[in-house]
All heavy atoms as an XYZ file, in Angstrom:
708
protein
N      91.368     81.987     97.742
C      91.528     81.160     96.569
C      90.893     81.804     95.339
O      91.417     81.692     94.256
C      90.920     79.783     96.863
C      91.038     78.815     95.755
S      92.762     78.369     95.508
C      92.618     77.228     94.200
N      89.748     82.512     95.541
C      89.084     83.106     94.386
C      89.902     84.238     93.773
O      89.695     84.604     92.642
C      87.683     83.587     94.737
C      87.620     84.777     95.653
C      86.175     85.157     95.921
C      86.096     86.371     96.808
N      84.729     86.778     97.032
N      90.855     84.796     94.517
C      91.709     85.860     93.994
C      92.987     85.317     93.365
O      93.692     86.030     92.683
C      92.072     86.846     95.101
C      90.888     87.558     95.659
C      90.457     87.319     96.952
C      90.175     88.463     94.887
C      89.351     87.960     97.466
C      89.069     89.109     95.393
C      88.649     88.854     96.685
O      87.565     89.488     97.177
N      93.285     84.049     93.592
C      94.521     83.464     93.101
C      94.536     83.372     91.576
O      95.528     83.739     90.945
C      94.729     82.075     93.718
C      96.037     81.391     93.370
C      97.217     82.241     93.821
C      96.101     80.031     94.023
N      93.453     82.947     90.966
C      93.413     82.797     89.514
C      93.550     84.154     88.814
O      94.386     84.296     87.919
C      92.137     82.044     89.062
C      92.007     82.057     87.554
C      92.162     80.615     89.585
N      92.783     85.177     89.197
C      92.976     86.476     88.534
C      94.385     87.034     88.747
O      94.953     87.638     87.843
C      91.929     87.387     89.191
C      90.910     86.467     89.740
C      91.629     85.211     90.092
N      94.944     86.805     89.919
C      96.303     87.278     90.176
C      97.299     86.564     89.275
O      98.188     87.191     88.698
C      96.672     87.075     91.648
C      98.079     87.496     92.039
C      98.290     88.980     91.776
C      98.329     87.175     93.498
N      97.142     85.252     89.122
C      98.034     84.495     88.256
C      97.904     84.949     86.803
O      98.898     85.071     86.093
C      97.747     82.994     88.381
C      98.182     82.425     89.714
S      97.683     80.716     89.999
C      98.237     79.896     88.546
N      96.693     85.233     86.368
C      96.472     85.726     85.010
C      97.154     87.075     84.818
O      97.803     87.318     83.804
C      94.965     85.799     84.691
C      94.389     84.389     84.604
C      94.717     86.570     83.403
C      92.884     84.332     84.521
N      97.018     87.960     85.811
C      97.655     89.276     85.721
C      99.173     89.146     85.630
O      99.817     89.846     84.847
C      97.256     90.140     86.915
N      99.740     88.251     86.414
C     101.190     88.039     86.378
C     101.614     87.511     85.009
O     102.597     87.975     84.434
C     101.638     87.079     87.506
C     103.071     86.631     87.309
C     101.466     87.755     88.858
N     100.879     86.553     84.489
C     101.210     86.011     83.170
C     101.102     87.075     82.079
O     101.945     87.144     81.184
C     100.306     84.823     82.847
C     100.579     83.553     83.649
C      99.515     82.500     83.356
C     101.963     83.006     83.347
N     100.076     87.910     82.152
C      99.935     88.990     81.174
C     101.098     89.965     81.273
O     101.613     90.448     80.267
C      98.610     89.724     81.365
C      97.362     88.969     80.948
C      96.109     89.741     81.363
C      97.363     88.733     79.445
N     101.500     90.261     82.496
C     102.628     91.162     82.703
C     103.895     90.586     82.092
O     104.621     91.250     81.367
C     102.834     91.421     84.198
C     104.068     92.195     84.507
C     104.111     93.567     84.297
C     105.190     91.566     85.006
C     105.260     94.284     84.578
C     106.342     92.277     85.283
C     106.377     93.640     85.069
N     104.159     89.324     82.361
C     105.360     88.688     81.832
C     105.313     88.583     80.311
O     106.331     88.761     79.641
C     105.552     87.308     82.463
C     105.857     87.307     83.960
C     105.880     85.885     84.495
C     107.164     88.024     84.261
N     104.140     88.311     79.764
C     104.004     88.178     78.315
C     104.090     89.525     77.607
O     104.444     89.594     76.436
C     102.678     87.501     77.986
N     103.792     90.611     78.327
C     103.802     91.930     77.691
C     105.212     92.418     77.399
O     105.393     93.374     76.653
C     103.079     92.949     78.580
O     103.853     93.216     79.744
N     106.213     91.779     77.986
C     107.588     92.192     77.720
C     107.887     93.570     78.267
O     108.393     94.434     77.567
N     107.562     93.791     79.510
C     107.819     95.077     80.171
C     109.225     95.546     79.853
O     110.193     94.826     80.028
C     107.630     94.927     81.681
C     107.801     96.203     82.442
C     106.816     97.155     82.409
C     108.955     96.455     83.163
C     106.957     98.333     83.112
C     109.105     97.627     83.855
C     108.106     98.566     83.826
N     109.352     96.729     79.339
C     110.682     97.219     78.990
C     111.057     98.434     79.814
O     110.277     98.945     80.596
C     110.781     97.513     77.494
C     109.798     98.576     77.049
O     109.695     99.617     77.713
O     109.124     98.379     76.030
N     112.253     98.892     79.637
C     112.775    100.015     80.427
C     112.403    101.365     79.852
O     112.980    102.372     80.256
C     114.296     99.892     80.548
C     114.693     98.705     81.377
O     113.960     98.306     82.279
N     115.838     98.129     81.081
N     111.490    101.421     78.924
C     111.090    102.688     78.326
C     110.010    103.404     79.127
O     109.448    104.377     78.673
C     110.602    102.470     76.894
C     111.720    102.041     75.989
O     112.870    102.433     76.192
N     111.409    101.235     74.995
N     109.710    102.881     80.318
C     108.699    103.488     81.163
C     109.357    104.126     82.375
O     110.380    103.669     82.851
C     107.693    102.443     81.658
C     106.852    101.853     80.564
C     107.156    100.612     80.032
C     105.758    102.537     80.072
C     106.384    100.056     79.029
C     104.982    101.988     79.063
C     105.299    100.751     78.547
O     104.536    100.216     77.562
N     108.742    105.169     82.864
C     109.190    105.772     84.111
C     107.998    105.928     85.035
O     106.878    106.092     84.591
C     109.871    107.113     83.867
C     108.961    108.189     83.310
C     109.724    109.455     82.979
O     110.936    109.456     82.895
N     108.998    110.531     82.775
N     108.277    105.869     86.330
C     107.211    106.030     87.322
C     106.840    107.493     87.445
O     107.702    108.357     87.439
C     107.682    105.552     88.695
C     107.795    104.083     88.837
C     108.211    103.752     90.262
C     108.417    102.278     90.450
N     108.793    101.966     91.828
N     105.567    107.727     87.569
C     105.056    109.068     87.824
C     104.138    108.957     89.034
O     103.110    108.293     88.974
C     104.293    109.568     86.602
C     103.856    111.000     86.712
C     103.206    111.464     85.416
O     103.910    111.613     84.411
O     101.974    111.673     85.442
N     104.522    109.563     90.129
C     103.743    109.483     91.374
C     102.673    110.565     91.380
O     102.931    111.719     91.051
C     104.657    109.673     92.587
C     105.691    108.588     92.750
C     105.065    107.346     93.292
C     106.135    106.362     93.706
N     105.595    105.226     94.388
N     101.484    110.155     91.749
C     100.350    111.076     91.892
C      99.694    110.831     93.238
O      99.840    109.773     93.836
C      99.308    110.840     90.803
C      99.778    111.048     89.395
C      99.872    112.540     89.094
N     100.325    112.774     87.755
C      99.557    113.129     86.742
N      98.263    113.281     86.913
N     100.066    113.338     85.548
N      98.940    111.809     93.685
C      98.096    111.636     94.865
C      96.687    112.050     94.483
O      96.488    112.974     93.694
C      98.597    112.466     96.039
C      99.856    111.900     96.658
C     100.167    112.545     97.986
O      99.962    113.732     98.176
N     100.663    111.742     98.901
N      95.719    111.340     95.033
C      94.318    111.604     94.738
C      93.557    111.676     96.054
O      93.653    110.770     96.877
C      93.745    110.468     93.869
C      92.316    110.666     93.522
N      91.923    111.359     92.398
C      91.178    110.280     94.155
C      90.595    111.376     92.356
N      90.123    110.733     93.417
N      92.806    112.744     96.244
C      91.966    112.882     97.438
C      90.591    112.311     97.101
O      89.933    112.769     96.164
C      91.857    114.346     97.893
C      93.252    114.884     98.233
C      90.916    114.471     99.087
C      93.294    116.371     98.518
N      90.182    111.316     97.856
C      88.920    110.618     97.601
C      87.745    111.535     97.919
O      87.674    112.145     98.990
C      88.829    109.327     98.453
C      87.502    108.633     98.232
C      89.999    108.394     98.134
N      86.823    111.619     96.959
C      85.600    112.393     97.130
C      84.463    111.437     97.497
O      84.521    110.241     97.225
C      85.251    113.124     95.823
C      86.335    114.049     95.328
C      86.658    115.155     96.304
O      85.767    115.831     96.827
N      87.940    115.357     96.567
N      83.421    111.969     98.110
C      82.268    111.147     98.500
C      81.709    110.415     97.285
O      81.537    111.006     96.226
C      81.185    112.023     99.130
N      81.471    109.129     97.436
C      80.878    108.325     96.383
C      81.864    107.699     95.414
O      81.476    106.887     94.580
N      83.136    108.065     95.484
C      84.123    107.496     94.570
C      84.511    106.078     94.986
O      84.530    105.756     96.166
C      85.399    108.344     94.530
C      85.298    109.583     93.707
C      86.628    110.292     93.564
O      87.349    110.446     94.577
O      86.941    110.706     92.440
N      84.849    105.271     93.981
C      85.362    103.929     94.216
C      86.770    103.843     93.623
O      87.158    104.684     92.803
C      84.473    102.861     93.549
O      84.572    103.018     92.118
C      83.031    102.974     93.999
N      87.502    102.809     94.014
C      88.842    102.614     93.463
C      88.747    102.434     91.948
O      89.583    102.940     91.200
C      89.548    101.410     94.128
C      90.886    101.137     93.481
C      89.738    101.662     95.622
N      87.706    101.746     91.479
C      87.529    101.552     90.032
C      87.345    102.883     89.309
O      87.950    103.112     88.271
C      86.316    100.661     89.759
C      86.616     99.223     89.956
C      86.560     98.532     91.136
C      87.067     98.294     88.978
N      86.935     97.232     90.939
C      87.246     97.051     89.619
C      87.321     98.386     87.618
C      87.674     95.926     88.934
C      87.733     97.251     86.950
C      87.905     96.046     87.609
N      86.507    103.757     89.846
C      86.290    105.060     89.208
C      87.579    105.877     89.173
O      87.875    106.531     88.178
C      85.207    105.836     89.956
C      83.827    105.251     89.800
C      82.831    105.881     90.761
O      83.185    106.282     91.870
N      81.574    105.945     90.346
N      88.320    105.823     90.260
C      89.578    106.567     90.328
C      90.565    106.013     89.313
O      91.236    106.772     88.603
C      90.148    106.529     91.761
C      89.197    107.306     92.702
C      91.558    107.083     91.814
C      89.435    107.073     94.168
N      90.660    104.693     89.208
C      91.566    104.075     88.235
C      91.205    104.512     86.815
O      92.088    104.839     86.015
C      91.523    102.559     88.364
N      89.919    104.537     86.496
C      89.497    104.974     85.158
C      89.925    106.410     84.888
O      90.269    106.761     83.762
C      87.993    104.841     84.980
C      87.572    103.493     84.507
C      86.836    102.582     85.205
C      87.854    102.889     83.244
N      86.661    101.436     84.449
C      87.277    101.601     83.246
C      88.561    103.301     82.126
C      87.367    100.741     82.157
C      88.653    102.433     81.042
C      88.063    101.176     81.074
N      89.900    107.262     85.918
C      90.307    108.665     85.737
C      91.770    108.775     85.319
O      92.146    109.714     84.626
C      90.111    109.445     87.036
C      88.683    109.698     87.413
C      88.580    110.405     88.751
O      89.465    111.160     89.138
N      87.493    110.166     89.460
N      92.588    107.829     85.762
C      94.020    107.896     85.498
C      94.472    107.018     84.344
O      95.639    107.083     83.947
C      94.805    107.538     86.769
C      94.714    108.615     87.810
C      93.724    108.586     88.784
C      95.598    109.685     87.815
C      93.618    109.582     89.734
C      95.506    110.688     88.750
C      94.516    110.636     89.712
O      94.413    111.639     90.645
N      93.594    106.205     83.773
C      93.998    105.285     82.705
C      94.602    106.019     81.505
O      95.585    105.578     80.931
C      92.824    104.432     82.225
C      92.554    103.192     83.047
S      93.912    102.010     83.096
C      93.867    101.346     81.434
N      94.033    107.136     81.107
C      94.542    107.834     79.925
C      95.816    108.628     80.197
O      96.436    109.149     79.285
C      93.464    108.752     79.341
C      93.067    109.884     80.276
O      93.333    109.789     81.485
O      92.469    110.855     79.790
N      96.242    108.686     81.461
C      97.457    109.423     81.804
C      98.682    108.511     81.889
O      99.744    108.959     82.282
C      97.274    110.138     83.132
C      96.184    111.175     83.058
C      96.056    111.919     84.345
N      94.909    112.805     84.257
C      94.234    113.232     85.281
N      94.579    112.870     86.488
N      93.211    114.032     85.128
N      98.501    107.257     81.569
C      99.597    106.299     81.670
C      99.646    105.458     80.392
O      98.716    105.457     79.610
C      99.450    105.446     82.918
C      98.160    104.658     83.032
C      98.132    103.432     82.144
O      99.116    102.722     82.047
N      97.032    103.202     81.471
N     100.758    104.760     80.199
C     100.943    103.993     78.972
C     101.106    102.498     79.187
O     100.978    101.727     78.269
C     102.204    104.481     78.236
C     102.052    105.896     77.751
O     101.031    106.198     77.118
O     102.945    106.717     78.021
N     101.443    102.066     80.388
C     101.800    100.675     80.608
C     100.593     99.756     80.735
O     100.543     98.702     80.146
C     102.669    100.529     81.854
C     103.084     99.101     82.081
C     103.806     98.956     83.403
N     103.995     97.564     83.704
C     103.105     96.783     84.249
N     101.915     97.249     84.559
N     103.366     95.533     84.499
N      99.634    100.143     81.544
C      98.503     99.262     81.814
C      97.591     99.177     80.606
O      97.218    100.180     80.028
C      97.710     99.755     83.017
C      98.496     99.793     84.298
C      98.889    100.995     84.848
C      98.853     98.622     84.948
C      99.612    101.035     86.029
C      99.579     98.653     86.120
C      99.953     99.867     86.659
O     100.670     99.894     87.820
N      97.237     97.976     80.235
C      96.326     97.768     79.113
C      94.913     97.454     79.603
O      93.966     97.512     78.851
C      96.818     96.606     78.238
C      98.197     96.812     77.683
C      98.191     97.912     76.625
N      99.502     98.067     76.035
C     100.288     99.114     76.234
N      99.899    100.108     76.978
N     101.463     99.187     75.662
N      94.805     97.115     80.871
C      93.527     96.710     81.451
C      93.367     97.455     82.779
O      94.279     97.447     83.607
C      93.552     95.193     81.681
C      92.207     94.633     82.094
O      91.455     95.323     82.803
O      91.919     93.492     81.726
N      92.232     98.080     82.976
C      92.001     98.871     84.183
C      92.139     98.035     85.448
O      92.504     98.544     86.501
C      90.643     99.604     84.120
C      89.492     98.627     84.281
C      90.568    100.713     85.157
N      91.894     96.731     85.348
C      91.996     95.870     86.529
C      93.406     95.859     87.100
O      93.587     95.754     88.311
C      91.545     94.446     86.198
C      90.043     94.365     85.926
C      89.642     93.007     85.483
N      90.169     92.786     84.130
C      89.841     91.756     83.387
N      89.035     90.823     83.837
N      90.333     91.627     82.168
N      94.407     95.985     86.253
C      95.792     96.033     86.732
C      96.024     97.289     87.573
O      96.652     97.240     88.627
C      96.774     96.024     85.561
C      96.786     94.750     84.776
C      97.682     94.868     83.561
O      97.391     95.692     82.675
O      98.684     94.136     83.528
N      95.521     98.410     87.082
C      95.686     99.664     87.811
C      94.888     99.641     89.116
O      95.378    100.090     90.153
C      95.271    100.849     86.936
C      95.499    102.239     87.504
C      96.937    102.441     87.972
C      95.111    103.308     86.484
N      93.671     99.097     89.097
C      92.870     98.964     90.316
C      93.643     98.154     91.351
O      93.741     98.545     92.517
C      91.499     98.303     90.022
C      90.796     97.894     91.309
C      90.628     99.238     89.213
N      94.193     97.032     90.921
C      94.958     96.167     91.822
C      96.148     96.918     92.423
O      96.389     96.858     93.628
C      95.438     94.920     91.068
C      96.328     94.061     91.881
N      97.691     94.186     91.869
C      96.052     93.079     92.767
C      98.222     93.305     92.707
N      97.248     92.625     93.266
N      96.885     97.641     91.592
C      98.065     98.345     92.093
C      97.706     99.500     93.026
O      98.397     99.749     94.004
C      98.927     98.841     90.936
C      99.695     97.709     90.264
O      99.667     96.566     90.776
O     100.330     97.965     89.226
N      96.617    100.205     92.739
C      96.174    101.285     93.632
C      95.796    100.696     94.989
O      96.186    101.216     96.031
C      94.995    102.074     93.019
C      95.469    102.890     91.812
C      94.355    102.993     94.072
C      94.337    103.530     91.016
N      95.020     99.611     94.976
C      94.602     98.970     96.232
C      95.821     98.463     97.002
O      95.919     98.651     98.219
C      93.635     97.833     95.944
N      96.737     97.837     96.310
C      97.946     97.295     96.949
C      98.797     98.406     97.560
O      99.289     98.286     98.677
C      98.744     96.518     95.910
C      99.970     95.845     96.436
C     100.594     95.016     95.325
C     102.081     94.877     95.531
N     102.731     94.209     94.410
N      98.949     99.496     96.825
C      99.776    100.609     97.282
C      99.167    101.346     98.477
O      99.879    101.985     99.243
C      99.975    101.582     96.115
C     101.015    102.639     96.326
C     101.356    103.405     95.054
O     100.723    103.188     94.000
O     102.266    104.233     95.133
N      97.846    101.231     98.648
C      97.159    101.986     99.689
C      96.491    101.121    100.746
O      95.642    101.593    101.497
C      96.134    102.921     99.039
C      96.809    103.986     98.227
O      97.328    104.949     98.765
N      96.861    103.793     96.908
N      96.832     99.859    100.809
C      96.358     98.999    101.889
C      94.985     98.394    101.704
O      94.357     97.982    102.677
N      94.473     98.342    100.481
C      93.204     97.673    100.239
C      92.219     98.504     99.451
O      92.502     99.631     99.055
N      91.049     97.916     99.222
C      90.007     98.553     98.405
C      89.066     99.446     99.202
O      88.230    100.108     98.613
C      89.167     97.483     97.698
C      89.917     96.850     96.553
O      90.654     97.520     95.850
N      89.723     95.562     96.382
N      89.168     99.452    100.516
C      88.262    100.262    101.334
C      88.802    101.685    101.400
O      89.898    101.924    101.903
C      88.107     99.675    102.752
C      87.207    100.555    103.592
C      87.565     98.258    102.690
N      88.034    102.611    100.853
C      88.429    104.018    100.868
C      87.287    104.847    101.429
O      86.126    104.451    101.373
C      88.826    104.520     99.469
C      87.672    104.351     98.466
C      90.089    103.813     98.983
C      87.947    104.953     97.101
N      87.649    105.993    101.950
C      86.663    106.905    102.537
C      86.920    108.321    102.025
O      88.060    108.650    101.711
C      86.780    106.883    104.056
C      86.338    105.565    104.659
C      86.571    105.526    106.166
N      86.113    104.288    106.760
C      86.711    103.111    106.628
N      87.813    103.011    105.939
N      86.226    102.037    107.202
N      85.883    109.139    101.965
C      86.085    110.526    101.547
C      87.167    111.187    102.401
O      87.210    111.013    103.614
C      84.717    111.183    101.782
C      83.744    110.049    101.680
C      84.465    108.858    102.258
N      88.052    111.892    101.731
C      89.142    112.571    102.418
C      90.434    111.777    102.445
O      91.500    112.336    102.705
N      90.365    110.455    102.180
C      91.591    109.657    102.104
C      92.464    110.185    100.978
O      91.969    110.613     99.934
C      91.289    108.183    101.815
C      90.717    107.431    103.008
O      90.689    107.992    104.120
O      90.285    106.274    102.811
N      93.768    110.152    101.184
C      94.718    110.540    100.148
C      95.363    109.265     99.624
O      96.050    108.561    100.359
C      95.793    111.508    100.696
C      96.790    111.863     99.608
C      95.144    112.767    101.259
N      95.105    108.959     98.354
C      95.637    107.757     97.741
C      96.917    108.072     96.985
O      96.992    109.069     96.264
C      94.631    107.157     96.754
C      93.275    106.748     97.292
C      92.428    106.174     96.169
C      93.418    105.758     98.430
N      97.917    107.228     97.171
C      99.124    107.293     96.357
C      98.872    106.460     95.116
O      98.412    105.323     95.201
C     100.323    106.731     97.125
C     100.685    107.590     98.314
O     100.686    108.828     98.170
O     100.979    107.035     99.390
N      99.166    107.040     93.953
C      98.944    106.346     92.678
C     100.233    106.436     91.881
O     100.740    107.527     91.624
C      97.771    106.955     91.900
C      96.491    106.855     92.729
C      97.616    106.285     90.544
C      95.292    107.548     92.131
N     100.755    105.277     91.485
C     101.948    105.231     90.652
C     101.519    104.887     89.231
O     100.915    103.853     88.985
C     102.939    104.165     91.161
O     103.303    104.492     92.498
C     104.186    104.130     90.285
N     101.816    105.802     88.315
C     101.509    105.592     86.910
C     102.807    105.295     86.175
O     103.886    105.728     86.589
C     100.850    106.833     86.314
C      99.579    107.295     87.005
C      99.105    108.608     86.394
C      98.492    106.246     86.891
N     102.728    104.562     85.099
C     103.879    104.243     84.255
C     103.677    104.945     82.916
O     102.742    104.655     82.203
C     103.999    102.744     84.061
C     104.342    102.038     85.332
C     103.471    101.548     86.256
C     105.635    101.782     85.835
N     104.140    100.986     87.296
C     105.489    101.107     87.061
C     106.926    102.035     85.376
C     106.562    100.699     87.846
C     108.006    101.621     86.150
C     107.825    100.963     87.351
N     104.559    105.867     82.609
C     104.462    106.625     81.367
C     105.712    106.400     80.534
O     106.790    106.134     81.053
C     104.240    108.123     81.635
C     102.907    108.366     82.308
C     105.353    108.704     82.470
N     105.568    106.533     79.221
C     106.713    106.392     78.325
C     107.702    107.515     78.593
O     107.321    108.636     78.870
C     106.271    106.450     76.856
C     105.486    105.255     76.408
C     106.423    104.170     75.963
C     105.605    103.046     75.328
N     106.415    101.918     75.003
N     108.965    107.166     78.511
C     110.034    108.175     78.692
C     110.082    109.109     77.524
O     109.744    108.807     76.438
C     111.396    107.490     78.848
C     111.527    106.756     80.151
C     112.913    106.170     80.247
C     113.058    105.412     81.560
N     114.362    104.792     81.692
């Protein structure tokens, strides 16, 4: 239940942002280093994308795409970025 409100807010922000077709997916992979968190990794990729306005959206999508927030050194994370065409 505690995740429902932030998820609903994220969905509303997405819908209000007017997502358009001027974005394309850019697939990346990231090898997790010792001590890294999903948040730190998301921050590393924030400036390489154009769609996300809040790092929490990217954190959520990275976790969702890779089966959760638990990561270990050596894990290979799939990261989908949205960049302007």
